[in-house]
N, C-alpha and C positions, 0 to 999 in steps of 0.2 A: 472425675467426670462431672459430678454435680457442681463442684467448685468452678470448673471451666464454664459450665452453662450459666451459672450465676453471674460470673464476670462478663460473659457475653451479653446477658440480659441487661445488666447495669450500664454497660458501654452503649448498647443500642438505645436505651432510654435516655441516657445523657445526650447522645448525639441528636436524637429527635427533639428533645426539649431545647437544646441549643439552637437547632434549626428554626423552631417556632419563635424563639426569643430574639433572634437576630433581626436587625433592620434590613428590610429588603431594598436592594439598590433601585433607585429611580432618579429621574431628572424631571424638572418641570416640563421640558420639551416633550419627554416621553409620555407624560400624563396628558398633556394637551393634545398631542398627536393621536393618542389612543382615543380620547374623547371625540375628536373630530372624525376619526375613522368610524367610531360607533354611530355618531349622528348620520354620517353618510350611508352607513349600512341600514339604518332605520328608515331612510328615505327611499330605498330601493323598492321597486314595484315589479321586479322581473320574476318573482317567485310567489307561491301561495302564501297566505298569511301564516300558516303553520310552519312552513319551511323558513320564512323570514324570522319568526320568533326563535326558532331553533338556532339559526345563525347568530342572532343577537345574544342569546344565552351563552353560546360557546365563546363568542368574542369577549363577552364580559368576564366569564370564568378564566379565560386565558390572560386577560390584561388588567383586571381590576380586583377580582375577589381575593387574591393573595394579600393585598394591602390591608384589607379589612380583617384578616386573620392574624395580623401582626400589629399589636398596639404600638410597638416601638416605631414602626414605619409610619403609622398615622401621626404620631407625635412629632416625627422628624419632618413631615411634609409642610410646605408653606400652606397657609390658609386657603389660598386660591385653588391649590391642587386638591385639598380635602373637599372643597366645595364641588369640584368636578367629579370626584369619586361619588359624592352624595347624589349629584344630579344623575349620574349614570346608573347608579343602583336604583334610584327612584324610577328612571325611565324603563329599565328592564322589568321592574315590578309592574309598571303600567302595561307594557306590551304583553307580558306573559301572564299576568294575573296571579302570580305565585307569591305566597306570603314570605318565603325565605328571602326574597330580594328586598322586601319592605323591611325585614329585620336588618339586612345589610345597610339600608339607608339610615336606619336608626343608629347603627354603630358610627357611621360617618357623621351624623348630626351630633352625636354625643362628643365626637372629636372637635367639631366646630364650637359646641357649647363650652368645652374645656378651654378654648381660646377666646371665649366671650365674643365669638363671631356668628353665633346663631341669630337669625332675625325672624320677624313675624311671618314673612313669606315662606321661609323654610318650614315652619310649623304648619302653615296652611297646606303646603304641598304634601307634607307627611300625612296630614289628616285625610286628604283625598286619596293618597296612596293606600292608607289603611282600608278605606272604603272600597277601592278598586280591587284589593286583594282579599276582600270579605273579612277583614279583621275588625268587625264592628265594635267589639268591646274595647279594643285598643283606641279606636277613633273616639269613642265616647270619653274614655279616660283622658285622652289628650286634650279634648275640648274642656273638660272639667278642670284640668290642671292649669289651663291657660284661657281664662274667661275672656281675655281681650282679643282672642283670635278672630272674632267676627265671622264665624263659620255657621252655616245653617245646621241646627241640631238634627241628629238622626231620629227618625220615628222608631217606635217599638216595632221590632220585627219578630213575629212568631215563627219558630222553626218547626215545621211538620215533617222534616226529613231525618231528624236525629234517630228515630227508631228504624230507619231504613237507609243507613249511610251509604250503601252500595248502589242505590238507585241513581240513574243518570239518564238524561240530563235533568237538572233542576232549574227553577226560575224563581225570581222575586215577582210576586203579583200584587198589584196595587188596586184596592177596591175603588170602583167608580163612585160608590155612594159615601163611604166613610174615609177613604184615603188610607185605610189600614193596610199594612204590608205583611205578606206571608211568604215564607220560603217553602215551596212545594215541589213535588215531582212534576215535571212537564207532562202533559197528556201525550200518549203514544202517537207517533206519526202514522198517517194513513198510507195505504198503498199508492194512492195518487194524491200528492201533497205539494203545496206551495209554501215555502218559508220566506217571509218578508223580514229583512233586517231593517229596522226603522227606529226613529227616535222622535218624540214629540217636539223637541227643541231644534230639530234639523229642518231648515226651511225647504230643502229639497224633498224631504218626506212629506211635509205639508203640501207642497206644490203637487206632488204625485197624487195624493188623496183628493185634493181639490179638483184635479183634472179627471180622475177616475170616477168620481161620483157623478160626473156629467154623462157618463155612459152607464145607465142603470143596469142593463143586462150584463155587461162586462163586470161591473162592480159586484153584482150579486154572485156571479160565478166565482170571481176572485175570493170574496169573503167566505164563500161556502167551503173553499178548499185551502184557505191560508191560515197559518199561525204567524203572529207578528211578534218579533223578538228584538229587543234593544241590546246593544253591545254591553259588555262588562266594562264599566269605567268608574271613575271616582265622583260621578255626578250625584248630588244629593237632592235634586229637584224632583222628589217623589210627587209633589203636588201637581207638577206638569203632567205626570202620568195619570193622576186621578182626573184631571180636567179633560185630557184626551179621551180616556176610557169612558167618561161620562158623555162626552160630546159625540164620540164615534164608537159606540159599543160593538159594531160589526168588525172593527179593527182594533180590538183590545190588545194593547202592547204589554207583554211581559218582559222582564229583564233577565238576560242570561246570568246565572249565578257564576258559572265558570264557562267561558267560551270554549275551552279545550274539550268539554264534554259533548259539544255539538260537532261530532267528528266529520259530518258531511259538509260543514261550512268552512270554506277556505278564504273567505273575504268578509269583512265586517263593516265596510263602508255603507253609509245610509243615503238613500234607500237601495237595497239590493234584493232582487226577487230570484229565489232558487226554485227550480221546478224539479221535483223528485218523483221517481217511479220505483216502487219497492225499495225505498231507502237510498237510492242512488241518484245523484244529480244528473239530469238529462240536459238541462239548459240553465242559463243564468242571464239576468238582465240587470245591469249596474247603472245607477245614477238616474237623474231625471232632468234633462235639459229643458229649455223653454218650450220646445216643440213637443215634448213628451216622448214616451216610448210605447204607445199603445200597440202599434204593429208588432213590436218585439214581444210584448206580453202575450199577444194572441198567438204568436209563433211558439212561445214557451208552453202555453196551455195546450196547443195542438200536439206538441211533442210528447206530452204525458197522457194523451188520449182524451182530453176534454173536448166536448163538442162546442166549437166556437162559430159554427155556421150561423150566418145572419147577424153576427155582432159587428156593428160598425158605428159610425158617428150618429149620435142622436140628433134630432132637429134642434134641440136646445143648444148642444155643443156647436153644431154647425153655425147657428145663428150668432153664438157668442164670438165666433171667429170673424 
């Protein structure tokens, strides 16, 4: 009986090892078609951000991840196909913010390097991917290993969450005075709360603030109840946050460390205003066209019980129009 079990175990191990060692079948057309389908899926806006990311991850796992687990398959691929696998892994890392996909991108990049097909742009993209997936040590090491990358160096980031790893959500906060960056637990949301998704480099965000400060009563009410959060991305322009936070302290923008921790947020386009009551989204205002969305903001405030009576166009705003 023991001998039979041993034989069965060895045969199972051999079959599994053989399966992982074999070259997975693929054609250039299949890789290109899968990449195009992934791109089309990433452009869909018919679902929430969270649902769209889930679909992208599933598609990637079904059509790409197996190649990265098979070195023989990567070696057998034409260079252009390896690059498509790299770009797809990097894209799903960007959308999901998950480090595992950045690791996949590195596997594909190593395959390009083995063919002497790696270029400067590939490394720059990997640098930003490491930042977006919060692998700051890897990003620094990559920049040190490749001084010619011409990438903006990361500042020192002090982590104040290590002693409380289960705390969620967390943010990167940039000091308005010194530009120092800290990783901290986000302040708890209030029962009546506005969450503004914003970014200092987004001109629509800047347009919204420019218009809103012309309505002093509205601006005061908004800033009293709002937290301002930037999306999780590979941007290293921390000085832009310092300048914004110094110039507009009432709208201090922190940076989401992991978007997935902000469970009430289903869209990260900037600017977006979420109106929450007891932690649940009651209303949402997205974007800032030339004519603004002041009326929509007032409606959102009213929906969560804020007193907006008497708020309207100020004489200065009316004159400017």
